[in-house]
N, C-alpha and C positions, 0 to 999 in steps of 0.2 A: 658769637660766643662772648660771654661776660668775662672780663678780666679781673682777677683778684689782686689787690694791693694791700699794703699795711699803712694805716694812718695812725702813728703811734703803735699801740698794740691792739687797736680795734680794727677788725676786718671791714673793708668797704669794697663794694663791687661797682665796676664801671661797665656800662654798655660801650661798645665801640663808638667813637665820635667821628662822624664824617665831616670832611671839610666843607663848609658852607660859605659861599661867596657873599652872603648877606642879602642876596636878591630875594630869597624865598623866606620872607618874614611872616610873623603872625598877622601883621596888618595886611599884607598882600593876600594871605589866605582868605581872610574875611572879605576883602574887596572882591576877589574872584568868586567866592562862594555865595555872595549876598543874595542872588536870585535863584540859587540851585535847589533842586529837590534832594531828598535823602540819598538817592542813588548817585547823583552827580557829586554831591558833597563827599560821600564815601570814596568815590573814585579819586577825587582830588586829594583827599587826605592820604589815601594809600600811595598814590603817585608821589606825593611830597615826602612822606616819611620814608618809604622804601628807597627813594633816590637820595634824599638829603639827610636822613637820620633825624634825630630828635635834638632839641636844644641841649647844649652840653651840660647845663646844670641838672637836667632831668636824667642824665645818664649816670649820675652818681647815686647809686642805691644805698639805702641805709638799713641797718639790722633791726628787726623786731623780735624780741625774745618772748617765748611762751613756754609753759610747762604743764604737765598733768601728773597725777599720782595714779599709778596702776593699782586698781582696787584688789587685784588678786595677790600681788606681791608686796604692795605698800611702797614700791620704788617710785621715786620722783624721776620723771623723764623730761629732759629739757630740750628745746629746739630753738633754732634761729632761722627766720626767713628774711629775705632781702627784698625791699620794696622801693619803687620809685618815690621820690620825695613829694611828687605832686601828680595831678592827673595828666593824662595824655595830652600833649601839646605839640605845636609845630613852631618853627622859626629859629631865631638865634637867641643868645643870652640877652641881647639888647632889645630885641623886638620879637616877642613870642606870644602865643595865645593858646589857651586850653580849647580843645575841640570836642565835639560830640558826634559819635559815629555808632553804627549798628554793631551788635555782637559779632557778626560774621567778619566785618572789617577789623574789629578789635582783635579777633582771634588770629587773623592774618598778621597783624602787627606783632602780637605776642609771640607767635611762632617764629617770626623772623628774628627775634631777639632772645630766643631760648627762655621765654617767659610764659606765664599763665595768668588767668584772671582770678581774683580772690574769691573765697567763700564768704558767707555771711559772718562766720566767726572771725575770720581774718580781718574783715572790715572793722569789727569791734576792737580787735587787738591793735590795729593800726591807729584807730582813734585814741585809744588809751596811751599809745606811745608818742603821739604827735605833740609837737611843741607849739604849733600854731593851730588854734581851734576857733575860727570866727563863727559868729552867729549865722545860721542859714538865712538866705534872703530869697523867699519865694517870689516868683513873677507869675502873672495871671493872663496876660494877653499874648497871642501869637507864640505860644510855648514852643512849637516845633520849627519856628522860623530861624534862619541863620542869623539875622540881625539881633534877635533876642539872645541867641547863644553868645554872640560877641559882647552884647551889653552885660550879660551876667558875668562873663570873664572880667570885664572892667570893674564891675561892682566888687568882686572878690579881691582884685588887686587894690582897690581903695581900702578894703578892710585889712589886707596883709601889710600894707604900709612899708613895703621893702624888706620885711623880716625874712630871714632865711631859715630853712629847716623843714622837717616833715610837717606837712599841713593836712588836715582832715576836717570832716564835717561840712564841706563846701559843696558836695555833690551826693546824689544817690549813685551807688556803685553798680555797674553791670557785674553780676556775680555768677559763679558756677554753683548749681544746686540740683539735688535729686528731684526737686519739685518740677524742674523743666521737663525731664523725661517722663514724669508721671502725670503731667497735665494732659487731660484728654484732648485739649485743643492743640493743634499742630504749630510748630515753629514759634515757640514762646521765648521771651527773654526774661531772665530773673533780675530784679533790681532790689537793692536794700541799702538802708543807711540814711545819710544826710542828718548827722547827729546834731542835736541842740547842745548848748553849752552845759546842760545838766547830764550829758552823756546818753540821753535817750534818742533813738532814731525817729525821725519824722516818718520814714518809709519802712513799714514792716516788709518782710520777704514777700515779693509779689511777682506773679507770673501772668498778670492780666493783659499785658501788651503783646501783640505780635512782634516778631523780631525786628521788623523794619521801622517800628515806631521809635523815634528818638526825639527827645526834647532837651531844652537848655539845662535841665537838672541832672541828666544822666552823664556820669563820667566813667572813664576807663583807667584803672590803676594796674600797672604792670608789676608782676612778682617774678623774681628769678625762680626758674623751675626746680632747682636743686635746693633741698632743705637740709640744714645741718642738725641731725638728731643725735644727741649725746656724743657730739664730736665726729659723727659719721655722716657723710653726704648721701642723701637719698633723693631720688626723683619724686616730685610731689604726688604722682600717680601711685607710686609704691606706698607712700605714707597713707594716702587716702584708702588704699585697698587693705591696709593692715587693720585687724580687728581692734587693736589697742591704740596704735600710734595715730590712727585717723583722728582721734579726739584732739590732737595737737592743732589740727587745721579746720576741723568741721564739728559742729555741735548739732547737726540735723540727724534725723533718723536714717536717712539714706545719703551716703557721701560718694556715690558712684557716677556722677556726671562730671566729666573732666574737662570738656571743651565744647565749644559750639562748632558743629561740623555738618549741620543739616544744609540742604540746598533746596 
């Protein structure tokens, strides 16, 4: 369960922080995972996160505000969703690393923290709200290898230069999208984003990969599953099912794919 606290008058949300002895660091994860395939890497990531939690800094969620205007009534409807400040990572505050996992593993992590994965629209909204927006850095060799994933993390850290705050534009997001369930090919993953500094995404919404394909550029962003809509808490699935309110979170024709649950 995420805990609500007040920082001044601004709501901030915290995931529960587990005590970490410092032995299970980001460096150790990549050392252990260096020669692993995607299944082994997923297993190690789940074992590490479900046992040790996330780096404490990643547990401090930040608000992103959105609004729509109801065309029928002319009423402005405002909402706030709460997002992890960075992509899914393992380790401690002193030694941590972003990791790349399949949507099925990502869904297990999200479920364990009362979270969900973003929609395409939410990725855009997060980018607009971010305070750190590095230029994307594509890599071209051994894209799905663990060492390339580690290398990309280190490149991003070189760009970040120790700055704190909501960061975006550094990965393609694994997203929930009606395009997944409507793709005639089975067991797809939807990805979107990797925004350039002009705000335009490198990756359009895409379901061309089978779910187990994971490369260095795909990241997982956790979103707290309860959305504050005009001051009232709603589960994200109820927002997406609503004929008007769904536009707060989704700008696609179909907004009825809520989670990755295929096997």
